[in-house]
Backbone as CSV, one residue per row, in Angstrom:
resi,resn,N_x,N_y,N_z,CA_x,CA_y,CA_z,C_x,C_y,C_z
1,MET,0.850,-1.189,0.000,0.000,0.000,0.000,0.885,1.239,0.000
2,ALA,0.726,2.069,-1.010,1.544,3.283,-1.103,1.001,4.342,-0.164
3,ASN,1.896,5.005,0.552,1.488,6.058,1.475,1.200,7.348,0.717
4,VAL,0.182,8.050,1.145,-0.191,9.307,0.514,-0.193,10.391,1.583
5,HIS,0.549,11.471,1.367,0.596,12.581,2.327,-0.526,13.564,2.003
6,SER,-1.250,13.972,2.992,-2.316,14.945,2.799,-2.277,15.942,3.940
7,MET,-2.638,17.150,3.671,-2.710,18.181,4.698,-4.171,18.549,4.903
8,PHE,-4.621,18.473,6.163,-5.996,18.809,6.473,-6.024,19.980,7.439
9,SER,-7.079,20.762,7.336,-7.301,21.855,8.286,-8.662,21.663,8.927
10,ARG,-8.720,22.001,10.171,-10.007,21.944,10.869,-10.284,23.350,11.378
11,THR,-11.351,23.964,10.934,-11.650,25.344,11.303,-13.058,25.428,11.879
12,LYS,-13.163,26.093,12.990,-14.470,26.302,13.603,-14.807,27.787,13.513
13,GLN,-15.964,28.089,12.924,-16.372,29.477,12.733,-17.227,29.951,13.901
14,LYS,-16.944,31.136,14.376,-17.775,31.754,15.405,-17.870,33.243,15.108
15,ASN,-19.092,33.686,14.824,-19.331,35.098,14.496,-18.479,35.543,13.317
16,GLY,-18.281,34.625,12.367,-17.531,34.997,11.181,-16.037,34.954,11.341
17,PHE,-15.516,34.598,12.519,-14.070,34.558,12.750,-13.642,33.134,13.110
18,ASN,-12.401,32.841,12.781,-11.855,31.535,13.154,-11.582,31.511,14.659
19,GLN,-12.213,30.570,15.356,-11.913,30.427,16.783,-10.572,29.724,16.969
20,TRP,-10.307,28.655,16.182,-8.991,28.008,16.198,-8.777,27.264,14.907
21,LEU,-7.541,27.011,14.629,-7.178,26.305,13.401,-6.015,25.379,13.716
22,ILE,-6.095,24.149,13.283,-5.019,23.192,13.508,-4.724,22.458,12.211
23,HIS,-3.465,22.245,11.935,-3.034,21.503,10.754,-2.478,20.164,11.200
24,VAL,-2.894,19.091,10.557,-2.329,17.776,10.833,-1.864,17.170,9.526
25,GLU,-0.723,16.529,9.582,-0.210,15.835,8.406,-0.600,14.373,8.535
26,PHE,-1.512,13.918,7.692,-2.082,12.582,7.787,-1.513,11.713,6.672
27,ILE,-1.132,10.509,7.025,-0.537,9.628,6.028,-1.347,8.344,5.960
28,CYS,-2.009,8.132,4.859,-2.811,6.935,4.671,-3.321,6.931,3.236
29,SER,-3.442,5.753,2.646,-3.921,5.670,1.266,-5.409,5.359,1.212
30,HIS,-6.040,5.196,2.386,-7.465,4.886,2.407,-8.269,6.178,2.399
31,GLN,-9.094,6.341,1.381,-9.901,7.548,1.280,-10.822,7.696,2.485
32,LYS,-11.372,6.582,2.936,-12.293,6.638,4.071,-11.575,7.122,5.325
33,CYS,-10.336,6.707,5.495,-9.576,7.138,6.667,-9.335,8.637,6.621
34,ARG,-9.017,9.134,5.453,-8.759,10.572,5.334,-10.031,11.367,5.619
35,GLU,-11.150,10.819,5.195,-12.410,11.504,5.468,-12.721,11.475,6.967
36,ASN,-12.459,10.325,7.598,-12.750,10.209,9.027,-11.875,11.137,9.860
37,ALA,-10.686,11.433,9.360,-9.774,12.273,10.129,-10.369,13.644,10.392
38,LEU,-11.189,14.123,9.450,-11.794,15.438,9.603,-12.919,15.435,10.629
39,ALA,-13.387,14.244,10.991,-14.558,14.165,11.857,-14.212,14.242,13.335
40,PHE,-12.939,14.153,13.667,-12.540,14.122,15.073,-12.025,15.481,15.516
41,SER,-12.390,15.852,16.720,-11.938,17.130,17.254,-10.495,17.028,17.707
42,LEU,-9.903,18.160,17.969,-8.495,18.221,18.351,-8.210,17.405,19.607
43,LEU,-9.061,17.522,20.609,-8.795,16.879,21.887,-8.978,15.373,21.833
44,GLU,-9.502,14.856,20.754,-9.638,13.415,20.598,-8.431,12.815,19.890
45,ILE,-7.518,13.648,19.461,-6.329,13.166,18.764,-5.214,13.000,19.777
46,ALA,-4.782,11.765,20.007,-3.673,11.522,20.923,-2.399,12.039,20.295
47,PRO,-1.448,12.499,21.091,-0.206,13.055,20.544,0.514,12.071,19.633
48,ASN,0.674,12.507,18.366,1.456,11.755,17.379,0.887,10.372,17.062
49,ARG,-0.375,10.110,17.413,-0.948,8.810,17.109,-2.422,8.947,16.761
50,TYR,-2.889,8.043,15.904,-4.278,8.073,15.492,-4.739,6.632,15.368
51,HIS,-5.689,6.210,16.230,-6.096,4.804,16.262,-7.605,4.635,16.052
52,ARG,-8.261,5.637,15.558,-9.717,5.572,15.509,-10.222,4.589,14.449
53,HIS,-9.496,4.398,13.360,-10.007,3.587,12.262,-9.350,2.226,12.176
54,THR,-8.070,2.149,12.505,-7.362,0.876,12.457,-6.103,1.007,13.289
55,ARG,-5.513,-0.106,13.696,-4.321,-0.077,14.544,-3.081,-0.516,13.780
56,THR,-3.133,-0.478,12.472,-1.941,-0.841,11.705,-0.977,0.331,11.666
57,PRO,0.327,0.061,11.535,1.326,1.141,11.555,1.173,2.129,10.412
58,HIS,0.502,1.736,9.319,0.400,2.613,8.150,-0.658,3.692,8.325
59,HIS,-1.507,3.562,9.326,-2.592,4.512,9.512,-2.314,5.313,10.773
60,LYS,-1.776,6.478,10.646,-1.475,7.250,11.838,-1.254,8.716,11.479
61,ILE,-1.330,9.556,12.460,-0.989,10.963,12.285,0.497,11.121,12.560
62,LEU,1.208,11.678,11.604,2.649,11.817,11.763,2.999,12.954,12.699
63,GLN,2.337,14.072,12.556,2.668,15.199,13.408,1.506,16.175,13.463
64,ILE,1.499,16.952,14.523,0.517,18.022,14.668,1.272,19.340,14.588
65,VAL,0.913,20.161,13.648,1.644,21.404,13.399,0.838,22.573,13.949
66,ASP,1.426,23.308,14.886,0.720,24.451,15.469,0.493,25.530,14.414
67,CYS,-0.637,26.164,14.505,-0.978,27.251,13.593,-1.093,28.545,14.395
68,PRO,-0.640,29.679,13.880,-0.693,30.934,14.643,-2.091,31.324,15.081
69,THR,-3.106,30.837,14.369,-4.466,31.259,14.699,-5.130,30.371,15.734
70,ILE,-4.421,29.341,16.221,-5.024,28.469,17.224,-5.140,29.217,18.549
71,THR,-6.242,29.056,19.246,-6.435,29.771,20.499,-5.567,29.181,21.591
72,PRO,-5.075,29.990,22.515,-4.232,29.487,23.609,-4.933,28.438,24.462
73,SER,-6.245,28.582,24.673,-6.948,27.631,25.537,-6.935,26.225,24.958
74,VAL,-7.155,26.121,23.648,-7.156,24.801,23.010,-5.765,24.202,23.044
75,LEU,-4.760,25.006,22.743,-3.384,24.516,22.757,-2.977,24.080,24.166
76,MET,-3.423,24.842,25.173,-3.104,24.489,26.549,-3.727,23.152,26.932
77,GLN,-4.972,22.916,26.507,-5.624,21.642,26.814,-4.888,20.472,26.168
78,LEU,-4.431,20.680,24.951,-3.676,19.635,24.269,-2.379,19.335,25.019
79,LYS,-1.680,20.369,25.452,-0.413,20.174,26.166,-0.636,19.502,27.521
80,ILE,-1.747,19.824,28.176,-2.059,19.174,29.449,-2.254,17.682,29.251
81,LYS,-2.970,17.322,28.172,-3.178,15.899,27.901,-1.858,15.202,27.596
82,GLN,-0.988,15.891,26.882,0.318,15.314,26.582,1.127,15.101,27.859
83,LEU,1.112,16.088,28.766,1.852,15.972,30.026,1.300,14.851,30.902
84,GLN,-0.033,14.727,30.927,-0.637,13.653,31.716,-0.195,12.284,31.218
85,LYS,-0.144,12.130,29.905,0.288,10.852,29.340,1.758,10.589,29.654
86,GLN,2.589,11.631,29.541,4.015,11.465,29.841,4.235,11.077,31.300
87,LYS,3.497,11.714,32.223,3.643,11.394,33.644,3.226,9.961,33.939
88,GLN,2.147,9.522,33.274,1.698,8.144,33.475,2.742,7.152,32.986
89,GLU,3.340,7.432,31.818,4.373,6.549,31.289,5.602,6.540,32.188
90,GLN,5.985,7.716,32.713,7.138,7.793,33.610,6.883,7.044,34.911
91,LYS,5.644,7.118,35.414,5.305,6.412,36.652,5.410,4.908,36.466
92,LEU,4.889,4.415,35.333,4.970,2.983,35.049,6.413,2.547,34.873
93,ALA,7.196,3.359,34.165,8.607,3.017,33.955,9.368,3.020,35.267
94,GLY,9.045,3.965,36.148,9.717,4.027,37.443,9.400,2.836,38.314
95,ALA,8.120,2.389,38.290,7.732,1.221,39.089,8.441,-0.022,38.607
96,THR,8.528,-0.178,37.275,9.228,-1.338,36.713,10.691,-1.309,37.073
97,SER,11.299,-0.123,36.992,12.724,0.003,37.307,12.999,-0.335,38.764
98,THR,12.098,0.115,39.677,12.282,-0.168,41.103,12.208,-1.652,41.382
99,THR,11.253,-2.344,40.752,11.120,-3.791,40.957,12.364,-4.510,40.510
100,HIS,12.867,-4.165,39.309,14.065,-4.818,38.798,15.257,-4.553,39.708
101,THR,15.337,-3.330,40.266,16.464,-2.997,41.132,16.454,-3.857,42.381
102,LYS,15.255,-4.039,42.988,15.159,-4.855,44.191,15.573,-6.288,43.907
103,VAL,15.043,-6.843,42.810,15.369,-8.219,42.467,16.854,-8.345,42.214
104,SER,17.419,-7.411,41.477,18.841,-7.457,41.155,19.684,-7.362,42.419
105,ALA,19.321,-6.476,43.335,20.079,-6.321,44.575,20.030,-7.597,45.405
106,ALA,18.854,-8.218,45.487,18.726,-9.468,46.240,19.560,-10.571,45.606
107,HIS,19.546,-10.632,44.283,20.294,-11.679,43.581,21.795,-11.496,43.771
108,ILE,22.253,-10.267,43.682,23.686,-9.997,43.862,24.125,-10.356,45.275
109,ARG,23.341,-9.954,46.269,23.690,-10.257,47.654,23.671,-11.767,47.899
110,LEU,22.665,-12.450,47.350,22.557,-13.897,47.543,23.735,-14.621,46.906
111,GLN,24.114,-14.202,45.704,25.288,-14.798,45.056,26.533,-14.635,45.924
112,LYS,26.683,-13.460,46.499,27.835,-13.192,47.364,27.822,-14.115,48.579
113,ASP,26.654,-14.239,49.224,26.555,-15.089,50.412,26.856,-16.551,50.090
114,ILE,26.380,-17.009,48.948,26.590,-18.412,48.577,28.063,-18.689,48.300
115,THR,28.717,-17.772,47.604,30.138,-17.988,47.293,31.010,-17.925,48.544
116,GLU,30.512,-17.278,49.594,31.292,-17.140,50.831,30.908,-18.170,51.898
117,LEU,30.079,-19.149,51.546,29.678,-20.168,52.515,30.881,-20.966,53.004
118,GLU,30.962,-21.130,54.308,31.984,-21.975,54.935,31.273,-22.868,55.947
119,LEU,30.745,-23.971,55.460,29.907,-24.831,56.276,30.662,-26.070,56.729
120,PRO,30.331,-26.572,57.916,30.937,-27.826,58.376,30.396,-29.002,57.565
121,GLN,31.027,-30.147,57.722,30.615,-31.339,56.990,29.213,-31.801,57.385
122,THR,28.728,-31.325,58.506,27.401,-31.741,58.977,26.260,-31.019,58.257
123,ILE,26.577,-30.022,57.426,25.549,-29.276,56.688,25.776,-29.456,55.190
124,LYS,24.753,-29.926,54.495,24.814,-30.090,53.048,23.758,-29.196,52.410
125,ILE,24.114,-28.597,51.293,23.201,-27.705,50.584,22.987,-28.228,49.173
126,ASP,21.740,-28.135,48.688,21.395,-28.672,47.370,20.462,-27.701,46.660
127,PHE,20.767,-27.438,45.383,19.930,-26.576,44.553,19.213,-27.453,43.519
128,PRO,17.924,-27.757,43.716,17.185,-28.577,42.743,17.180,-27.965,41.351
129,ASN,17.094,-26.633,41.305,17.158,-25.904,40.036,18.352,-24.955,40.106
130,PRO,19.473,-25.320,39.478,20.680,-24.485,39.572,20.479,-23.055,39.092
131,ALA,19.469,-22.838,38.249,19.215,-21.490,37.741,18.461,-20.631,38.749
132,ASN,17.940,-21.247,39.800,17.171,-20.518,40.810,17.885,-20.600,42.152
133,LEU,18.591,-19.543,42.504,19.316,-19.509,43.772,18.417,-19.162,44.948
134,PHE,17.193,-18.739,44.669,16.318,-18.256,45.732,15.606,-19.381,46.479
135,GLN,15.657,-20.589,45.951,15.030,-21.722,46.618,15.985,-22.903,46.590
136,PHE,16.288,-23.436,47.766,17.194,-24.581,47.830,16.900,-25.393,49.082
137,ASN,17.554,-26.523,49.194,17.346,-27.438,50.316,18.639,-27.590,51.103
138,ILE,18.489,-27.847,52.388,19.664,-28.151,53.205,19.371,-29.395,54.039
139,ALA,20.418,-30.117,54.358,20.321,-31.294,55.223,21.353,-31.152,56.331
140,ILE,20.915,-31.346,57.557,21.797,-31.244,58.724,21.909,-32.627,59.374
141,ARG,23.133,-33.085,59.537,23.389,-34.386,60.168,24.338,-34.167,61.345
142,PRO,23.788,-33.930,62.541,24.630,-33.637,63.709,25.580,-34.790,64.032
143,SER,26.780,-34.427,64.437,27.792,-35.432,64.797,27.873,-35.636,66.303
144,GLU,27.055,-34.898,67.044,27.043,-35.023,68.500,25.723,-34.499,69.038
145,GLY,25.505,-34.695,70.330,24.311,-34.177,70.973,23.123,-35.120,70.892
146,TYR,21.957,-34.612,71.299,20.735,-35.407,71.335,20.376,-35.991,69.964
147,TYR,20.656,-35.250,68.905,20.177,-35.608,67.569,21.269,-36.224,66.692
148,LYS,22.291,-36.736,67.309,23.415,-37.339,66.594,22.936,-38.450,65.656
149,SER,23.493,-38.443,64.441,23.249,-39.463,63.404,21.918,-39.304,62.681
150,GLY,21.098,-38.343,63.073,19.873,-38.092,62.321,20.155,-37.170,61.137
151,THR,19.309,-37.241,60.111,19.423,-36.335,58.960,18.148,-35.508,58.891
152,PHE,18.281,-34.215,59.085,17.137,-33.319,59.186,17.131,-32.379,57.976
153,ARG,16.014,-32.399,57.260,15.937,-31.698,55.970,15.055,-30.448,56.072
154,PHE,15.524,-29.410,55.375,14.829,-28.123,55.397,14.762,-27.539,53.988
155,THR,13.723,-26.753,53.753,13.653,-25.930,52.549,13.988,-24.492,52.940
156,VAL,14.684,-23.802,52.052,15.051,-22.402,52.277,14.491,-21.582,51.125
157,ASP,13.741,-20.565,51.464,13.117,-19.694,50.465,13.587,-18.262,50.717
158,ILE,14.299,-17.716,49.741,14.803,-16.337,49.845,13.866,-15.418,49.073
159,GLY,13.361,-14.382,49.727,12.454,-13.457,49.066,13.184,-12.386,48.269
160,GLU,12.440,-11.655,47.447,13.015,-10.606,46.603,13.477,-9.404,47.420
161,ASN,13.054,-9.334,48.685,13.457,-8.216,49.539,14.652,-8.564,50.422
162,PHE,15.297,-9.683,50.148,16.509,-10.078,50.870,17.636,-9.101,50.519
163,PRO,18.456,-8.647,51.476,18.548,-9.076,52.869,17.749,-8.226,53.860
164,ILE,16.856,-7.376,53.356,16.011,-6.623,54.290,15.144,-7.598,55.092
165,ASP,14.591,-8.590,54.403,13.820,-9.638,55.065,14.669,-10.896,55.199
166,PRO,14.495,-11.651,56.281,15.296,-12.864,56.475,14.829,-14.006,55.582
167,PRO,15.648,-15.027,55.409,15.210,-16.224,54.681,14.061,-16.909,55.426
168,ARG,13.240,-17.634,54.672,12.170,-18.434,55.270,12.605,-19.900,55.237
169,ILE,12.664,-20.505,56.405,13.177,-21.872,56.526,12.117,-22.754,57.170
170,LYS,11.938,-23.939,56.609,10.941,-24.865,57.146,11.469,-26.288,57.088
171,CYS,11.212,-27.046,58.151,11.604,-28.455,58.203,10.565,-29.279,57.444
172,THR,11.023,-30.198,56.613,10.109,-31.009,55.803,9.698,-32.302,56.505
173,GLN,10.201,-32.528,57.715,9.884,-33.751,58.458,9.199,-33.403,59.778
174,LYS,8.424,-34.350,60.282,7.837,-34.178,61.612,8.840,-34.726,62.620
175,ILE,9.425,-33.823,63.405,10.460,-34.223,64.359,10.104,-33.721,65.757
176,TYR,10.787,-34.259,66.740,10.576,-33.900,68.148,11.710,-32.973,68.569
177,HIS,11.378,-31.667,68.626,12.419,-30.678,68.933,11.770,-29.466,69.606
178,PRO,12.364,-28.932,70.666,11.774,-27.776,71.359,11.585,-26.554,70.469
179,ASN,12.442,-26.369,69.480,12.406,-25.141,68.671,11.847,-25.339,67.270
180,ILE,11.291,-26.523,67.010,10.671,-26.820,65.715,9.337,-27.501,65.991
181,ASP,8.239,-26.888,65.523,6.939,-27.497,65.815,6.637,-28.638,64.852
182,LEU,5.506,-29.275,65.059,5.164,-30.461,64.273,4.824,-30.124,62.822
183,GLU,4.608,-28.852,62.515,4.366,-28.414,61.135,5.652,-28.001,60.429
184,GLY,6.760,-28.039,61.127,8.045,-27.727,60.513,8.498,-26.293,60.665
185,ASN,7.723,-25.470,61.363,8.140,-24.080,61.589,9.323,-24.033,62.551
186,VAL,10.246,-23.130,62.264,11.497,-23.057,63.021,11.527,-21.790,63.865
187,CYS,11.892,-21.938,65.131,12.050,-20.789,66.024,13.542,-20.535,66.228
188,LEU,14.051,-19.566,65.490,15.458,-19.174,65.587,15.494,-17.656,65.638
189,ASN,16.078,-17.108,66.690,15.982,-15.666,66.917,16.493,-14.826,65.753
190,ILE,17.543,-15.285,65.066,18.081,-14.472,63.970,17.207,-14.533,62.717
191,LEU,16.185,-15.370,62.729,15.216,-15.383,61.630,13.996,-14.532,61.960
192,ARG,14.009,-13.925,63.145,12.862,-13.111,63.565,13.341,-11.752,64.074
193,GLU,13.185,-11.518,65.379,13.450,-10.176,65.917,14.915,-9.780,65.872
194,ASP,15.818,-10.749,65.853,17.247,-10.423,65.836,17.845,-10.419,64.434
195,TRP,16.984,-10.497,63.418,17.508,-10.469,62.053,18.058,-9.086,61.715
196,SER,19.148,-9.072,60.971,19.748,-7.832,60.483,20.287,-8.083,59.079
197,PRO,20.176,-7.097,58.181,20.699,-7.281,56.825,22.189,-7.591,56.772
198,VAL,22.921,-7.302,57.837,24.357,-7.593,57.825,24.628,-9.073,58.074
199,LEU,23.623,-9.811,58.565,23.806,-11.243,58.782,23.842,-11.967,57.444
200,SER,24.711,-12.940,57.342,24.872,-13.671,56.086,24.102,-14.981,56.117
201,LEU,23.976,-15.578,54.947,23.354,-16.894,54.852,24.156,-17.922,55.642
202,ASN,25.458,-17.753,55.672,26.311,-18.662,56.437,25.945,-18.621,57.928
203,SER,25.686,-17.419,58.452,25.301,-17.267,59.858,23.980,-17.969,60.151
204,VAL,23.037,-17.865,59.222,21.731,-18.492,59.408,21.861,-20.009,59.475
205,LEU,22.610,-20.592,58.544,22.744,-22.050,58.507,23.505,-22.573,59.721
206,LEU,24.504,-21.835,60.166,25.225,-22.241,61.377,24.316,-22.142,62.606
207,GLY,23.468,-21.119,62.636,22.519,-20.981,63.741,21.518,-22.119,63.770
208,LEU,21.052,-22.524,62.587,20.124,-23.649,62.509,20.805,-24.939,62.970
209,ASN,22.031,-25.124,62.554,22.792,-26.305,62.968,22.965,-26.336,64.491
210,PHE,23.157,-25.164,65.088,23.386,-25.080,66.535,22.154,-25.519,67.331
211,LEU,20.958,-25.352,66.747,19.746,-25.782,67.439,19.758,-27.280,67.725
212,PHE,20.449,-28.049,66.882,20.500,-29.497,67.097,21.604,-29.879,68.083
213,LEU,22.542,-28.981,68.272,23.594,-29.230,69.264,23.170,-28.744,70.641
214,GLU,22.476,-27.609,70.679,22.025,-27.016,71.939,20.589,-26.512,71.784
215,PRO,19.591,-27.379,71.892,18.192,-26.916,71.822,17.930,-25.852,72.886
216,ASN,17.108,-24.873,72.535,16.840,-23.745,73.434,15.438,-23.869,74.044
217,PRO,15.334,-24.273,75.299,14.008,-24.429,75.923,13.367,-23.103,76.322
218,ASN,14.107,-22.014,76.253,13.589,-20.710,76.679,12.796,-19.992,75.589
219,ASP,12.850,-20.486,74.366,12.125,-19.862,73.256,11.536,-20.970,72.383
220,PRO,10.581,-21.736,72.952,10.131,-22.949,72.263,8.948,-22.740,71.324
221,LEU,8.844,-23.631,70.348,7.625,-23.788,69.563,6.893,-25.050,70.004
222,ASN,7.645,-26.062,70.404,7.075,-27.285,70.968,7.282,-27.222,72.486
223,LYS,6.278,-26.716,73.180,6.425,-26.475,74.622,6.549,-27.769,75.416
224,ASP,5.875,-28.814,74.958,5.976,-30.094,75.671,7.410,-30.617,75.636
225,ALA,8.036,-30.524,74.465,9.423,-30.981,74.345,10.342,-30.101,75.181
226,ALA,10.090,-28.795,75.199,10.921,-27.877,75.977,10.801,-28.167,77.473
227,ASN,9.576,-28.391,77.942,9.382,-28.704,79.363,10.074,-30.009,79.745
228,MET,10.009,-30.988,78.846,10.649,-32.268,79.132,12.162,-32.118,79.169
229,LEU,12.712,-31.284,78.292,14.155,-31.045,78.273,14.624,-30.460,79.603
230,VAL,13.826,-29.556,80.180,14.206,-28.882,81.422,13.937,-29.752,82.649
231,LYS,12.770,-30.394,82.675,12.329,-31.078,83.896,12.713,-32.557,83.964
232,ASN,12.853,-33.193,82.813,13.141,-34.629,82.830,14.007,-34.971,81.621
233,ASN,15.285,-34.688,81.749,16.196,-34.856,80.619,16.276,-36.293,80.113
234,PRO,16.287,-37.308,80.971,16.327,-38.689,80.467,15.124,-39.035,79.594
235,VAL,13.933,-38.578,79.988,12.741,-38.837,79.170,12.825,-38.065,77.856
236,PHE,13.318,-36.842,77.913,13.495,-36.066,76.684,14.421,-36.802,75.723
237,THR,15.529,-37.298,76.238,16.487,-38.029,75.400,15.835,-39.256,74.778
238,ARG,15.038,-39.969,75.589,14.342,-41.149,75.069,13.358,-40.765,73.970
239,ASN,12.602,-39.689,74.180,11.619,-39.251,73.183,12.286,-38.858,71.868
240,VAL,13.431,-38.210,71.963,14.166,-37.830,70.751,14.549,-39.071,69.955
241,ARG,15.059,-40.095,70.636,15.484,-41.312,69.945,14.290,-42.044,69.332
242,LEU,13.176,-42.087,70.053,11.974,-42.730,69.514,11.474,-42.001,68.263
243,ALA,11.440,-40.667,68.337,10.965,-39.877,67.196,11.889,-40.033,65.996
244,MET,13.194,-40.065,66.229,14.148,-40.211,65.131,13.999,-41.556,64.427
245,LYS,13.507,-42.558,65.139,13.285,-43.879,64.531,11.940,-43.966,63.813
246,GLY,11.187,-42.872,63.852,9.898,-42.853,63.162,8.798,-43.571,63.906
247,LEU,8.871,-43.607,65.235,7.881,-44.313,66.038,6.739,-43.392,66.466
248,TYR,5.721,-44.015,66.996,4.521,-43.305,67.451,4.529,-43.234,68.977
249,PHE,4.367,-42.021,69.517,4.212,-41.883,70.969,3.542,-40.552,71.291
250,ASP,2.899,-40.506,72.426,2.164,-39.314,72.888,1.200,-38.779,71.827
251,GLY,0.588,-39.693,71.079,-0.419,-39.299,70.099,0.118,-38.762,68.789
252,GLU,1.418,-38.880,68.530,2.006,-38.357,67.293,2.854,-39.422,66.602
253,GLN,2.733,-39.453,65.276,3.588,-40.306,64.457,4.695,-39.433,63.865
254,TYR,5.933,-39.787,64.133,7.071,-38.984,63.678,7.724,-39.609,62.446
255,ASP,8.476,-38.796,61.729,9.175,-39.271,60.531,10.525,-39.864,60.911
256,ARG,10.856,-40.942,60.255,12.145,-41.582,60.499,13.256,-40.739,59.870
257,VAL,14.290,-40.461,60.651,15.390,-39.622,60.160,16.747,-40.306,60.314
258,VAL,16.743,-41.570,60.732,18.009,-42.313,60.884,17.968,-43.564,60.006
């Protein structure tokens, strides 16, 4: 389709005088489109675009040329509409840029933390999807203490607001532990009120490992286990061994971890 350049004028008469005049350079080979262009008022024409008849690239207004006889009020209204559109586009672009910046900052920090990991042999880390560093699994196998020889598995979920927000860690097994409830929620102070962006992923994993070496009865999620640890240590030790073998006691079936 060959493009045809045409110049149109739109003039409104009032008391024999031109109230305003606008020139638009319209490019289209469709006669009907050129006729329709005259039917639209100035304020219905979006800046540098015309979509009333079709959305193909060949049908559009190339430019709007100011005419000396155009009234200031009409020109001002057109400029206001242009500014409103520009502000809306800038707002959308700014929101997109902010989101990308947050994600990028979290990814850079996470990469740094992972490369600086210095974990003992009792902690293993696994990335099911190597392309996704934000979700991974860890396994803790204590070499001493109440939970010696057990293998305890956790999922780690890093949010896009990391390190402002702490990692989310959950145990995938039902275990008997003062600081881990039967749903797998973990009570570790540095994952809650004591979290700080300066803390590294290495610190978090070492803190989680320490819970199996020194369970904390003063900040429990499983209060029954915490009370037993304080008041009757031999029974607590027995319950830990029974739970690690996947046995049923006190109304709960535990997962085997040995």
